[in-house]
N, C-alpha and C positions, 0 to 999 in steps of 0.2 A: 092623816086620811091612815089609818093603821091594815098593814096586810101583813101574809105571813112568809117566808122566803129562809136561805141561807144568809151568813152576812160572816164579816170575821171581825173577830175581836181582841186584840193584847189577854193572852192567857195561856199559858204552861200546858193548860190538859185542855182547855176546850177554845182555841185557840179557831174553829166555825164552826159552829150552831144552825138549829134550823130551830125558828119559832116567830112568834109575833114582832114587829116591831114599827115605828111609828114613821112615816114618812114626811122628809117635809120637802119644799120646792120652792126654790129661793132660784133671783131672778138668776139669769146669765146668759154671756156671751158666744155669738157660733164663732163670729171674727172680730177683731178690735175695728173701730168702726162702725161695727154695730147695737143696734137699740138691745138692750137687756132685756129678754122676756122669761117668762115663768114658763113650764114645764107643765104637758098636758097629759092626762092618763096615754098609756100604754099598757093592755093587756100579754104580758111574754105567752110565748107559744110552745119554743122550741129553743133550747140553750144547750149550748159548746161549750166544753173543758177544755180552758189554756191552760198552759204553763204556767204563763202568769198569776194567775190564781193560786196552783201550784205554792210558788213562791212567796204569795202573799203568804198564805196560810201558814209558812216556817217561820216570816217578819211577823206575825202576829204569836207565837212559842215566845219570840226571844222577846215581845214588849215594843217591837219597833215599826205599832202602826199606826203611831200620835199625825203624823204631816197626811195620812193616805186617808181616814176621817173624812168626811164631812162634815162644817163650818158648824158645830157645839154641840159633832154628837162621838160618839167612844165606840162606833163598828161602823162596819162598810157593806153594806148588800153587793156582794163577789157578781161575778157573770158581764162579760160584753160582745159574747161570740151569739149571734140567733136572729132569730126574728120573731116579733112581737105583731099585735092587731091593736088599730088605734080605730076605739067604737067612736070617737065623735067623725072621724073620716070615715069610716067604714071600709079599711081598707088593709095588707100589714106591708111590715116596712121591718128594715135594718136600721137599727142606731148607728150613726156616725159616731165614733165612740170619741171622740177628743175637741175638745173647743178651749173657746179662754181671751183674754184678751191678746191677740195674736195675731198678724200681721199675717200668716202663713204657718197653716202649723206641721206645716216639713223642717221647720227653722224655730232651734226651741234659740230663743231670747235672752238675753240678761233681765231686761226689762219685762217681761213677760210672764202674765200669770196664765194658771190654764185649768184645763181639769178632762176626768176621763172618765166615764162611766164602767165603771164594775172594778175600778182602779185606783182612782186619786181623786179624791173628792167630790164623787158623785156616786151614787147607789148606782148600782146594775141594774142587773137583767134576772140574775135569780129569786125571783119574785113572783108573787100571785098581781101584782098591781106594781106601776111604774110612773114615775112622771120622769120626761124627759123634751128637752128643746124642740122644741115643733119645726124648727128648719134643718133637725137634726136626726128625721123620721125620715129616713130616704126610700120615694120609691121604688118599688120592684116594675122590670121591663111591662111595655103597656100588655103584649098580652097574659100576663098577669093580673090587670086592675078587676076586675068583676070577682075573680076566683073570693067566695066567705070559706072554704076548706084550704087551707095549705098540704098538698100534694110532699108526704112521706120526701121522696124519691130528693123534690126540689128545697126541702128544707136542709136535708142533707149537705146539698151544696152549696147552697145560704149560710149558712153553719162555718163557712170558709171568710166567705167576705169580709171580714176584719184579718186575718193572715194573708190573704191576697192582694190587697191593697195595698199593704206592705211591700211585697213582689215588687208588684207595678213598680212602687216607686224605689224599689233596688235594682229595676232594669232602668228605671231613668236616671239615674244619679250614677253609675258606670256609666251607662255611653253618654253624659257630660264628661265626666270624668278622663274615661278612654281618649276621648277624642279630643280635649285640651292636652292630655299626657303623649299622644304620641304622633300626633297630625303633621309637628315640624321630621322628626324621622322621616316620614311617610314624605313627605316635600324635598328631602333629601336622599333618602333612597332610588326614587321613585322619579323623580323630576316633577313634581305634580304642582299644580297651582296649589293655593292657599285651600279655596272650597274644595276643588277636590280632594285633599288630602285631609283633609275633615273629616267628610263623608267617609272616605276609605277607615280610616282611622277609627269609626266606632265600629267598621262590619270585625277588623284584625283586633277591637277588644275580648272578642267573645270566639275568636281561630280556635283557640285549646281553652274548655273550659273547666275546671275543674268545681263540684261540686258535694262540699265534702261535708256526711252527715244528710238523714235520709229521711228526715222528720218530713212535716208540712210547709213549713219554710220553703226550704232547701227546694223542694217538687213544685213549691209555686214559683220562684224563680225561675228553675231550666225550663216548667211552662213560659215562663215568659220571655225568655231564648228562643226556646226554637219558636215560639209563634213570630217574632220578628224577624228572627236570625238563622231561617232554615237550613243554610251552608254550614253552620255554627257545630266545633265538634265537642260533643257535653258529655263530659264523665263522671257519673254520680260514687262517690268511694263511701262505703261504712260498713260496720263489720256483721248486717246482718246476709243470710245466707244468698247465696246465686238465686232461690229458688223461690223466694218467698213472697210474698202477695207484693211487698212494697216494691223492690224489684225487677219481679215483670211489670208490678204500673209507669216503672223508672222506662221503660224498653218497651210495652206497648203502648202507652198512650202518649209518652214524651219522645219517641221515638232516638230516645240519647242509652247510652254502654250503660253497664254498671261492673266495680267492681268490688272483692269484695276483699277487706284490708285484715280480716278473723284469724290470730296465731302469727301478724307480720310487727317488727318492730319499725320502727319510726322511717328507719333507714330506707331496709329495704317495703314502706308501704310508698314511699318519693318514688323509688326505681322504679315500682311497678307502673307507676302512675304516670311515671314520664314515656314510660314506652308502649302503654296503652295511648297516650297522646301523638307517643311519635317524637317529643319534643317537651318542653317543658310547658306550663303553663302562663297563659296568657292572662289571664284573670280566677283567680283560686275562691271561694266563696265559701267561707266557714260558717257551718249550720249548726252543728254536731255536740255543740255546748261542752265539750271537750279540749283539755291544753293541747292535747296533739294536735288538734288544725294546723298551730303557728310555727307549731317544731318540724311538721312536715315541709310547709310553705317555704319556712326561712333557712332555719339552720340546715334541713337535710335539699334543700335544694330545688323542693316539685313549682316551684313558682321562678320564672323566666325573669332578664333583665327586662323593665320596661312595664312590669308588671305590676296589677292592681290585686290589691289584698281585700278582699266584704268582706268584716267582719261582722256578724250578724248572730253570734251567740251572744245569750246573755250571759256573765259570766264569769268567762275564760281572760286570763291577762294575757296578755298578748307580749311576746317579747320581738326582737330584734338586734344584733348587731350590727353598728352603726353603719364602720366601713363598710362593709359588704355593701347592707342596704342603701347606703348611697350610691356609689359606686353602679350600680345596676338598676338605680334613676326608678324603684319599686316606689307606689305610693297605699297609703295604708286608707280607708274606706270606712265611715260609720253610721251609721244611721237609719232613724227604727220607723220616723213617724209621718205621716202623710195626707193626703188632703179628699175635699167632699168628693173631689174630678175620681180620684184614684181608687175609692169604695163604689164610684156610677159606676166606674170601668170592672172594675171586680165584679159586682152585683151581675152584669152582663154577659160578661167571659162564664161566668160558674155555672149559670143557669142554663147554655148549654156545652158543661162538659163532661166529662162520667166522674168528678171528684167524689161523686156520692159511695162510689166501689169503698172508699177508703174511712166514711165513719162508723159505727158501729153504738149502740143503743144500752146504756144503763136502765133499770127498771125506773122509773119514779120511786116507788115505795123503800125498794132499797137504800137508794142511794139517800134518803132522807132519814132511813131507820137511823143512819151511823156518818155522814158525812164527809168525815175525818177515814176514817174507815176505806171508803166507801175510794175516797182520791190514792191512799196508797199503798190500799191492795189489790185494787181490781181496774182504777182511770191510767194510774200512773205506776202501775208496779212492773216487773220486769215479764216481757213477753205482752203489754195490751197494747191493744189497737190504737193505731196510729193515730185515729181519731176519737175520739167518745163523744156523745150527744147524750137530752134527757128530754123524751116532751111531757113539757110541764103544763101542757093544759092540751086536753084531748075533745073538748067543745071545736076546738077548732083544725084539725086534723084530721085527713085523709090519711091512711095507713097504707090503703092497697094501692095509692096512683105515685 
């Protein structure tokens, strides 16, 4: 089947193009042990832009995309965040991005093969049509079962399903590691039983939380921590002004503090974080994508003894001095995947959230007239909105709702 869409390719001058492509529909596994199934047709309706898309475009410029293409192809239709319409089932759906020959998509193992729609080995949603594994087209909550037009406000919330699912996983992992990291300390300190200490250790993990960066992943991780740990002290830190829309969202919706690091040295930033928290951080979540994160946490001492460093930025290298790191008994965590259950949790939570406030639209004609310029000069330019999305198919949209 032929369709039109945007796609990545290896080219110094045209790493991202819009035009006609021939779709393939190989059988795929959702999980290890399940049967392979061919995809069923879906119509993309609302699509969000992700930083991964931007990085893939840069890889195309450098000629590094061969391993990312679907088997036998020399292009990859991009996009993995958004909502599709499934004609055969007469419903809207969210595409579960990752599948393959894996027991658990939250763990990558050496003998695992996988695919990710729009990212690695499988075409994504920036096209008029697509094929997707039938068990990876997730349902919206029951209250939306009968809708035939997708409310714009709902679409804006659901565009975050993939990154919010990652945040659900991040919270889960920090709880697991925080419990194991500190329950023995609390047993000794508070004379608790092991079961009592394990329970308290989870709460102690988030007692003084720094989230370094003000992008979507940081906001969603903060939202998860606030939902599950209402007494946690959460401090966001970034260069944005204190009166920016994102900073206001942090204060109003996440009930968290915000500190602007603009104009401060890394040493001054670390001291300011300690002052704001009333001590060193028990967990430090790096989401800014900058090298500053690890230096503030480790070299400048913002992260405390027995603390957890959650490296959620893609790109920066994390460095630390082994002597103080060892004596402080710190832990570095890094995981970016998620399961179907995480996606379903994310979908339910987002439908009742206010995250649509953070999404701006780009006109489809503007985007398609020059996709590369749109990425570089609008979507990911300095001062760009937190999240940009595009209405791909007006037929299924209700812009007034």
